[in-house]
N, C-alpha and C positions, 0 to 999 in steps of 0.2 A: 957650630957654636957649642962650647962646652958648658954643661950645667954643673955648677959647683954647689954642693949642699952645704948650707951654713952649719958650722960645728958649734954646738953649745958647750961652753966651758962650765963645768959644774963646780960652783963655789956656793957659799952660804947665801950670797945675794941672789944669784940666778935661781937657786933652788927655792928660796922664799918667794921670788917673783912668780915662778911657774906655779907653785902650789897656791899662791894667793889668787892668781888669775883663774886657775882651774876650779878652786873652791867657789869663787864668785860666780863663775859661769854655771856651775852645778846648782848653787842655791838660787840664782836668778831664774834659771830654767824651771826649777821646782816651784818657785813662787808664782811664776807666770802660769804654769800648768794648773796649779791649785786655784788661782783667781779665775781662770777660764772654765775649768771642768769640775772643781771641787775634788774631794778625796773619793776616789773610786773604791768599790768594795772588794776588789780583787787583791788579796794579800800576797806578798812575796818579798823577794830580796833582789838587790842589784849591786854590782861591783864592777871595778875596772881591772882588767888584766893587761900587763905590759910584758911583751916578749923581750928577753934580754939574752945576751951572749952567755953570761954566767951569772948566777945569783950572788956572786961576790965581786962583780965588776964595778967600775966607777959609776956606771949608769944605774946599777942596782942599788949601790950605796946612796946615790942621790935620791932615788925613789924611796928608800928607807927613811931618809930625812923628811920626806913628804908624808910619811905615815904608812907606806906600803910594807907588806910583809911577804916573805917567801911563800909561794903557793905550793900546794901538793903536786901541781903539774911541773914538770921539769922546765927550767929556764924561763920561769914566769914569776913576776911580782904581782901582788894583788892588793887592792884597796876596796874594802866593803863600805857601803853607804856613803859615797861621796856626796857632799852637800849637807850632810848631817841632818837629813830629814828624819824625824822620829816617829812618823806615822807608820801605818801598815800598808798603804797603797803601793803596789808594785809599779803601777804606771808612773807615779811621781818619782819613785826611786830610779826607774829606767831613764827618765828624762834627765835626771841629774847625772847619772853614770855616762850617758851619751855625751852630754855637754863637757864633762870632765875629760873624757877620752879625746874629744875633739881638740881641746886645748893642748893636751900632751902631744897629740899627733902633729899639731902645728909647730911644736918644738923638736920634732924629729923622732919622738918615741913611737914604738909600734904598740899603740894602745887600742884596746877593744872593750866595749861595754858588754856585760853579760847579766843575765837575770834568771830567776827560777821562781815558780810559784811556791807558796807555803802550804 
């Protein structure tokens, strides 16, 4: 049995749909974490990296429309603070970045969450 990977056609509608779902997943995950654990004292940053064939590819241009920027790392697009949480808790930011990356992964992107302490 052949497995055929669904190809996502990047247009304004699909880009908006993917970004909307990813943002909702990130902010929902962050809200749930805050409700259950409160804001932790560990400060830091979190972001999502997406590996691309080229930073001027169709995929990269679609990611740019979602707010991603070219990373200093080659063949990588990056989005900082997905979910737009404005606190300092690294734990909350990590939860949002993971949720955002999971949505992108479900659409075929090679997305990873990353973080670092402040």
